[in-house]
Steps between C-alpha positions, in 0.01 A plus 500: 500500500758233420511348149610141535371299211604133509712398200578133457703291260308173451571162337145413386586160349723198569858487374672461261417806298256642760280807435642790697285805571585835658192684638209460268655668198828320407542131390830345444550206259135379491499137389218313320199478727555848647136596481402201714776585748358852537146375541611245761679764710246781469715730275321700229621498150356852443744642748809386307678781323856357436638155422850378470462207257713181502545398144452251346201413733271789394164328512440631848567854384276469194215364708533788747500763224183354351318483836599844597395635156163341557445670838660827381460527126654845473775428767867420466778278626875533490738202438860547604735304277842584368544218255249576224351144530181613662434765235555254217280236674216754532542578132455139385213439755315816386226310310357368831632750756460845344233727651473833308417730796728331759864608510783260563830674551834311478780697650858444620606544863867557477425837668271507801126482423261645753206275589214623721409261779264615786464882501725677585750213469680414176817313412774512242579188299814433304589190296871420485603233231739257647593341175463605137222341312549407137331773297180418321549515121217710351633437146421125512231441239187317612470143382271424199133467601503134382803407696389236745799445725572777743769762422795590717377702793627794714759470770375517857588808704757435786583596852376830655480675829182697581581774750206667681536802741228682675425734784206582721424840662621552856280571795290817475630771723190671649696771679695599194178522295333723761804723516481549117137625534329179388172467683385162640272331250504383135825676407680271747381198294607656180855551628509141616403392149789693353312800374622862515239720672430869547425621850199748570763775518616421142830332592605189308600199707672194359472157651870485561468791740292307753575132439771298665778313320360255242544128544703329229471136380691313229427170320689291251364219270782314325468241222852349444601234247866449571791583740630745233205722576628589851748740337216752451317437823536772755690367803431760765141625513270565798210292363224396733382209295662297220326233285768304314421239235752279335604140446592277786865500377517881523324506837757262648801677336758699686411798280150517645614438857764774477250739350241441765762533778596841360135608504439388857797718606329802347164419662492215757118515502467433131260215427569253219271260318686288243333275242637214296390562147624157384253328729198356302191712543249321720136502430306739715133547583354797672320437821155566352568281192642230730182499707286474195705210354480316832125556528441366140719196578269422790191548287621276212840329536449331166506836317727708727827429675658743746806643316809363676641844565218617742737391770759756371397778743650843458424818686546839338838648627476869595790728599380827651707798380297777663447636754883483512501436878313174442701359208513125480320170400146485605416202718343207329186536712457859370445361149230251416543489120614149422547244230416133564266330738542443867335246733278783626400588153394138433291504822332826383409349167340197659310716736371710218376186313332372810314841543367461144362154570775325294636276785463189295789605282742522792763226487726335750869605520592166336264556212628853444863381503414234250339742261783760533752222422370425151734654241368651176786334318352144535202588290545472129186677385390809697364849449637743761381860525785739583283801484129557451456873540486784247671833446704526825598247762295484828566330835292196391552480126816552299471609136438248235702184422403133455745216506390185310701175555475225254745212548857627527420831329289802591390835374406842643185679381598870569774594740400788727737667748616263781385186315835329540505560877146357521636187326792473731268501809385155381823328551699417816842466334694669217527180297131453459454868435768502228345192333169677500641817360675330215204275429331814365544479124240760391407834642188653336437879545146584402531884452726796577372587851745505786295276732542218251871530408714673761601156653692419183793702634519287814448187303808572278708609802427175682592295198833681494562473871441125490733451212248388237511787248556249222188289578247565233183689573253664250371840604195572284374854531348787304733698276502800732624297793796330322746799509487520875528126529807507269651780708520310827537145350851599401733218382278211605520307172240252622220762491295489184261795439203466286210737402154396594381582146706218364256249651176651360477205274661248734868406534659685200742236362584126502823542680354695785201261507739212546689683782177598681382139475819372659422733793142365528304769307317371194280800415545868558254767372497869595187709460462878480276614792355835587687674781793722403715499187694180477265287717482125435337187636640159437370147456761227539510120529744335728559160646310407820251796469355482149381832361554801720369844408622822663325838452752748623318831562212563267130556440322168419639379163297286256815374338542263797172337398672348191687274740398225740715494825540275795593804720442870461687746722309827449540840660197608719609837610163630600185367673189517279368831654800680353442407138515856389846541651600167344401631152681832541823339637465207251491225751242225572250433770456159668195410301656611172802271573285202585296552183809477285605176679163341453509592134833321470343198667777509765519236761627756745489880502756673731441868587794720587636856472257648750488869585692577816167644631403139570736379771277196569258284308358683192109502491303349220708182432265218392477229758472123434657546161838460332629836606807545722616822664880528499696613805876560545685176547200285410611171353275305275547148359268303274381309811421806709338720231146380571519555871640845444169597344327443839713746700282807439269478800770451763709777346211743524464417867874531564535845322184665597669786697779547241237544223344785700834659560600474129179673384564784746870536392415512136209736509533752225695260268213537249678816367736527207712819483252669724193410290229268611473182301123547460568836327748341264239236415249756387732616220427372145701207377600151599483562878134576479428148384531319834446138416702464178763237470793642309658294224 
C-alpha cells in the first residue's frame, strides 16, 4: 500500500532550445518540431494539459494545440505566459488555429499554478521574470492591406526563471490505519490515492492521518540573456535539478560561477545541465526517420542521400524526481529513445532489406561513404522534398514543404512546421546551410492551414539569427495568413508580403515582373482551388525547370487544364478506395491527381501530401508511367526524374509491414466529427456527386 509514482523531468530533444517535459502533462518551451519529438519518444500529445511557451518560437505550441484539439475536440490546454506575446500571437493566428469547441487558456504564473501530474501527485509552477520585457503596444495601428514591406514587429520577451515544486505522498502506515478503524481492503487504496474515506463505524479518516511524511522535490529552469539578470536569480535554494540556458559568455562569467557555487552549498546533490543558446542549432533526425533515410539511400542513392546529421546521436535525458529516495539521472542504458543512427542501426537496416529479398541494393562501405559525401549545394537544379505528409507530422513524414533550386536561387512551396530543420539536415556546415537559406527568394503558402505555414516562424527566426534580415524574400500567402506573418516578421525590411489574389492574372505589374525575372521567375499564376476559404494553386515558370504547377490542398481543379506544365506536384492525400472521404474533406485521391497531370500533358507528375495513415508506399500508384511518389528528403534532378518513376515496385516490397501497421493505426479515420463519411455522402448537395471535378 505504498504510492510511489515515478515522476521524471526529461529533455526530449537535442540542445540548444530542447523540449523539456515533466511527467506527461507539462511541456516547457516546446520548439518547432515538438510533435515529432513526442512521437519519437513515445509521449502522447493528448496527455498534455499545460505548456510554458518560449516566444517568439510558437510554432511548436500552435501545432500541439491543433493536434490536441483534433484528438479531444471539446478539451482544453493552458499556456502559462506573463508577457502577453503568446495571447497576441494566438489572436493573429486565429484564422488557421481557432477551434470553436476547444478551449485555449492563456494565464500568468507570477503566483503558483497547480498542475496535476500522476495521481495523486501535482506540482506548483511559478514564473519569475528576470528582466523587464518592453511592453507590447496595442495602440499601434495595423499596416494598410496593400503595404508590401513588413511593418515593425513586437519585441521578444526576455529572461525568466521557471520554478517547479512538488511532493509525493509518504509511505502508507498500515498500523495507523487499522487503529483508526479502517478495514483491510479498498479503503486502504483510496487513502493512498489521497482520498478522505469513512470507516464502517462512520468515522472520517483523512490521508494525512495514516501516511508518512511526504517527499519533496524542486526543479528550476532558467533562461538568462545577460549577467544583469543574476540580480533576480535566487542564490540559496535547495533545488534537486537545474536546467540553465544562456550564451557562452554568460556561462563562462564569474556571475554564473558564483551563483552556481552558492546553490551547491545549499544542496550539494543538485544536478545542473547547462546549455549554450548561442551555439548554432544542429540538424537532428529521430532514430526511426534516420533508419528510413538510410534505407532509402541504399535502395536508390541517386534519389536519396543520408542526411549528414544522422551521426548526431542524442539520447533522451531523464532525471528521476520520485520516488524521492531514488532521485537522480537515469542511466543511459535505461533509456533507448535516441536521435541519429548508430552502426548497430545500419546493420539492422541491411538485415531487414536482406530478409525482404532486396540484397542487390546493399552497397559496400566505400560506396556508401561516396554517396553520403555528395553535397546538395553542388547541384544547381534540384527539387528536394522537406515534408510529404498531411495534417500532422509522423515518424516517417514531416508536414508539407518542397524546396525547388534553380541556379543560385530557390523557392519554397508551402512551409510546414519543422521545414527549416529538415533543410538544415542536408548540410554538413553552417556556411552551405546559410547559403541555401538565403537562396530562397520566394515562399508560397497555398492556404491557411497550419500544416502548410507554421514553419514560417522558424524561417524568419533563422534569417534573423544568421544576420540576413535585409536579404529580400517574397512571402506570397492568402490574405488571412498575412497578419500572423507580419506579427513575427518584425523589423525585417527584406521581407515582402504579397496576397495570392494579386497573381490571379499573372504577375500584377511591370516593376514586379522585372524583379521576379531577375530572380529567375518569368511567369507566376495563382488559381482558386476548392479546399477551404483562401486556397490557391500556382503555376510558375522558372529557369532550369520550365513550367511547374503546384496544387496545394484541393479537390481536382479543371483550371489547371488551361495550362501545360513540365512538372505537376499534386496532393494525393487518399488512396482511391477513400474517394468519399476525399470529397468530404476536399482532398484528392491518387487517380484524381494523376488525371489532372495527364490533362496538363505533364512530363512528370509528382504525388505528395499523403495521409499519415500511409507510413509506407501508397497503393494504386500507376506503374511504368511518368508518376513519382515523393518521400521526405527525396532529391530530384532533370537527369534522375525518369528513373524515379520506376521506384514503385521496390518501395512496395520495402514497406509491406509498415503499410499493414498504418492501416491498423488509422482504423476509424473515416469519421468526421463523429459522423461516418458514408452518411454525410447521402445528404443532398455537392457531396452526393462523387465524380465531379470542381471548377
